[in-house]
C-alpha angles and dihedrals in degrees: 000000000000087000089072094060107111091018120122123259088246091052090050092052092044088056103039103022127227114344120235095231136024129192120189111197122211088247089066094254123125139210115208115194128201119190135184138180140181139167121224129187112235131184120018093130128139122232129184123235121198113234116192119199130182126202135183117227122200130173114195106314098333112098121204133204116281113264119226120199130179122201131176117240122198117240118193116215113215117253118234139181125247123191115217118200142169132180116192121189127196123199113218117203119175093350094306136096106258100176141340139204136186138199136187139070100283106044127144113224 
């Protein structure tokens, strides 16, 4: 986004398209705001947990050593949705991008 500083408003819009919001200030400057939002599903993965068990075996009167076994059991993690957003505002002064700022959890710097 820093590459747009100094660019004309027309070049900004040619690169990013129409902004979702435009504010025209009384002093002639403008704020062009671009927003995007998407929802992604996260989680839903399977992990394997070791489970160890011990058993005693006996045949008749003879007793044997305990037997220990470890097996892996699948554990399914729940899936959940995450909304990713970014709002980037460009300040336009005299037809050129003077500065920009972004906020959200999915912004490109």
